C-alpha positions as CSV (number, residue, x, y, z in Angstrom):
1,M,-11.8,-65.9,-31.7
2,T,-14.6,-68.4,-31.0
3,K,-14.7,-67.4,-27.3
4,L,-15.0,-63.6,-28.2
5,E,-17.7,-64.2,-30.8
6,T,-19.8,-66.3,-28.4
7,F,-19.3,-64.0,-25.4
8,R,-22.6,-62.9,-23.8
9,W,-23.2,-60.4,-21.1
10,R,-24.5,-61.7,-17.9
11,M,-25.8,-59.8,-14.9
12,W,-22.8,-60.4,-12.8
13,H,-20.7,-58.7,-15.5
14,V,-22.9,-55.6,-15.2
15,Y,-22.6,-55.7,-11.4
16,L,-18.9,-56.0,-11.6
17,L,-18.6,-53.0,-13.9
18,I,-20.9,-50.9,-11.6
19,F,-18.7,-51.9,-8.6
20,I,-15.5,-51.0,-10.4
21,T,-17.0,-47.6,-11.5
22,I,-18.1,-46.8,-8.0
23,L,-14.7,-47.8,-6.6
24,L,-12.8,-45.6,-9.1
25,T,-15.1,-42.7,-8.6
26,G,-14.7,-42.9,-4.8
27,T,-10.9,-43.1,-5.2
28,F,-10.8,-39.9,-7.4
29,V,-13.2,-38.0,-5.1
30,R,-11.1,-38.9,-2.0
31,Y,-7.9,-37.9,-3.8
32,G,-9.4,-34.6,-4.9
33,Y,-10.7,-33.9,-1.4
34,R,-7.3,-34.5,0.1
35,L,-5.7,-32.2,-2.4
36,Q,-8.2,-29.5,-1.7
37,A,-7.8,-29.9,2.1
38,A,-4.0,-29.8,1.8
39,Y,-4.3,-26.7,-0.4
40,S,-6.7,-25.0,2.0
41,L,-4.5,-25.7,5.0
42,D,-1.4,-24.5,3.1
43,D,-3.3,-21.4,2.0
44,R,-4.0,-20.4,5.6
45,L,-0.3,-20.3,6.4
46,Y,0.1,-17.2,4.1
47,D,-0.9,-13.6,4.1
48,Y,-2.3,-12.3,0.8
49,T,-2.6,-8.8,-0.7
50,N,-5.0,-8.3,-3.6
51,K,-5.4,-12.0,-4.2
52,K,-6.9,-12.8,-7.6
53,V,-7.8,-9.1,-8.2
54,T,-8.1,-8.2,-11.9
55,V,-9.4,-5.3,-13.9
56,T,-12.4,-6.5,-15.8
57,S,-13.4,-3.3,-17.7
58,F,-13.0,0.4,-18.2
59,Q,-15.9,2.7,-19.0
60,N,-16.2,6.4,-19.9
61,V,-18.6,8.1,-17.5
62,K,-20.0,11.6,-17.6
63,I,-20.6,13.3,-14.3
64,G,-22.1,16.7,-14.8
65,N,-19.8,18.5,-17.2
66,F,-16.9,16.2,-16.5
67,N,-15.8,13.1,-18.3
68,V,-14.2,10.5,-16.0
69,L,-12.9,7.0,-16.4
70,G,-14.6,4.2,-14.5
71,V,-12.8,1.0,-13.7
72,K,-14.4,-2.3,-12.6
73,F,-12.4,-4.9,-10.7
74,G,-12.8,-8.7,-10.5
75,N,-12.7,-10.1,-7.0
76,E,-13.1,-6.5,-5.7
77,K,-13.8,-7.7,-2.1
78,A,-10.1,-8.6,-1.9
79,L,-8.9,-5.2,-3.3
80,E,-6.8,-3.2,-0.9
81,R,-6.9,0.4,-2.1
82,S,-3.9,1.3,-0.1
83,Q,-1.9,-0.9,-2.5
84,L,-3.4,0.7,-5.6
85,V,-2.0,3.6,-7.5
86,V,-3.2,5.6,-10.5
87,G,-1.2,7.8,-12.8
88,R,-1.7,9.7,-16.1
89,T,-1.0,6.6,-18.2
90,Y,-1.2,3.6,-15.8
91,L,-3.2,2.0,-13.1
92,A,-1.2,-0.4,-10.9
93,F,-1.7,-2.5,-7.8
94,K,0.5,-4.9,-5.8
95,E,-0.3,-8.6,-5.3
96,S,1.7,-10.5,-2.8
97,R,1.8,-13.7,-0.8
98,Y,4.0,-14.2,2.3
99,K,4.4,-16.7,5.0
100,A,2.2,-15.6,7.9
101,S,5.1,-15.8,10.3
102,K,6.8,-12.4,10.0
103,H,10.2,-12.3,8.3
104,K,10.0,-16.0,7.5
105,K,11.5,-16.7,4.1
106,D,9.6,-19.2,1.9
107,P,10.1,-20.2,-1.8
108,K,6.3,-19.8,-2.3
109,N,6.4,-16.1,-1.3
110,Y,5.8,-13.7,-4.2
111,D,5.4,-10.0,-4.7
112,I,4.3,-8.6,-8.1
113,I,2.9,-5.5,-9.7
114,H,-0.1,-5.7,-12.0
115,F,-0.3,-2.6,-14.2
116,Y,-2.7,-1.5,-16.9
117,Q,-2.8,1.2,-19.5
118,L,-5.8,3.3,-18.5
119,G,-8.8,2.6,-20.6
120,K,-7.1,-0.3,-22.6
121,D,-5.8,-3.3,-20.7
122,T,-7.9,-5.7,-18.7
123,G,-7.5,-9.1,-17.1
124,K,-4.2,-9.6,-15.3
125,G,-2.6,-6.8,-17.3
126,Y,1.2,-6.6,-17.4
127,T,3.2,-7.9,-14.4
128,I,6.5,-7.1,-12.9
129,N,8.2,-9.4,-10.3
130,V,9.0,-6.7,-7.7
131,L,10.3,-9.3,-5.2
132,D,13.1,-10.2,-7.6
133,L,13.9,-6.5,-8.2
134,A,14.1,-5.9,-4.5
135,K,16.5,-8.8,-4.0
136,K,18.7,-7.4,-6.8
137,L,18.9,-4.2,-4.8
138,G,19.9,-6.1,-1.7
139,Y,16.6,-6.2,0.1
140,D,14.8,-9.3,1.4
141,D,11.4,-7.9,0.4
142,P,10.1,-4.8,-1.3
143,G,8.1,-3.5,1.6
144,S,4.9,-1.5,1.0
145,M,3.8,0.1,-2.2
146,D,3.1,3.8,-2.0
147,N,-0.4,4.9,-3.3
148,T,1.1,7.9,-5.2
149,M,2.4,7.6,-8.7
150,F,5.5,9.5,-9.6
151,S,6.8,10.8,-12.9
152,D,9.9,12.3,-14.4
153,G,7.9,13.8,-17.3
154,R,8.3,10.8,-19.5
155,N,8.0,7.7,-17.3
156,E,5.7,6.7,-14.5
157,F,7.2,5.1,-11.3
158,V,5.7,3.1,-8.4
159,K,7.4,3.7,-5.1
160,F,8.2,0.9,-2.6
161,S,9.5,1.5,0.9
162,S,9.8,-0.1,4.4
163,Y,7.9,1.4,7.3
164,D,11.1,2.7,8.8
165,N,12.1,4.1,5.4
166,E,15.4,2.2,5.6
167,K,14.8,0.9,2.1
168,E,13.3,2.8,-0.7
169,F,13.2,2.3,-4.5
170,Y,11.2,3.1,-7.5
171,V,10.0,0.8,-10.3
172,N,9.7,2.2,-13.8
173,L,6.5,0.8,-15.4
174,R,7.8,1.3,-18.9
175,T,11.3,-0.3,-18.5
176,H,10.4,-2.7,-15.7
177,K,13.6,-1.6,-13.9
178,A,14.1,-0.6,-10.2
179,T,16.1,2.3,-9.1
180,K,17.2,3.7,-5.7
181,P,16.7,7.4,-5.2
182,N,20.5,8.1,-5.1
183,Q,21.1,6.1,-8.3
184,Q,19.4,8.4,-10.7
185,K,18.7,12.1,-10.6
186,S,15.4,11.9,-12.3
187,V,14.1,9.6,-9.6
188,N,14.4,12.1,-6.8
189,T,11.5,12.7,-4.5
190,T,12.1,16.5,-4.7
191,N,11.8,16.5,-8.5
192,L,9.0,13.9,-9.0
193,L,5.5,15.1,-9.9
194,N,2.8,13.8,-7.6
195,L,-0.1,12.7,-9.9
196,T,-2.5,11.4,-7.3
197,A,-4.8,14.4,-7.1
198,I,-4.8,14.8,-10.9
199,S,-5.6,11.1,-11.5
200,F,-8.3,10.5,-8.9
201,Q,-10.3,13.5,-10.3
202,R,-10.9,11.4,-13.4
203,I,-11.1,7.9,-12.0
204,I,-14.1,6.3,-10.3
205,F,-14.6,2.7,-9.2
206,L,-17.7,1.0,-10.7
């Protein structure tokens, strides 16, 4: 106790603390830089669709005698409108990440749908893991998302298909289930209602 009570700070103590602080700071900075460099390198190995895109707000807009719904996106520069679809109830877009080498499987690959109730939901919205749904149907990946919303009169569906149309299925945004065209009569392209023309008449991008 006597030693602690009589302890006095000396200049070399201060210098030692400064040196330790600088050393620890440098170590953390180097570690953070290495992590960031590794992440950036890893990031370049993948192809992304709609990376970090979100819906930030909806706004009612009057154009002439017409009322339309405006939508504003976060990270809009990354938005690929070919992978965006609007229906009567929902807006949906696909977000994906795949290894840059074609057809190369990777545990970090993902393919999801973000969907929003028009005029209500914002942020990341609701999500559906469409890659998992595709695998359950026997496909390695879901393919491309069609930019037309389909409906059976009650539900709205997003269509996925390959470029050669060898694979094709629909995702029900209400039930989160995937169905092939020949599995359910209500999901038949001859009976589905194309809502694109109706929807885009009342949707604008802010």
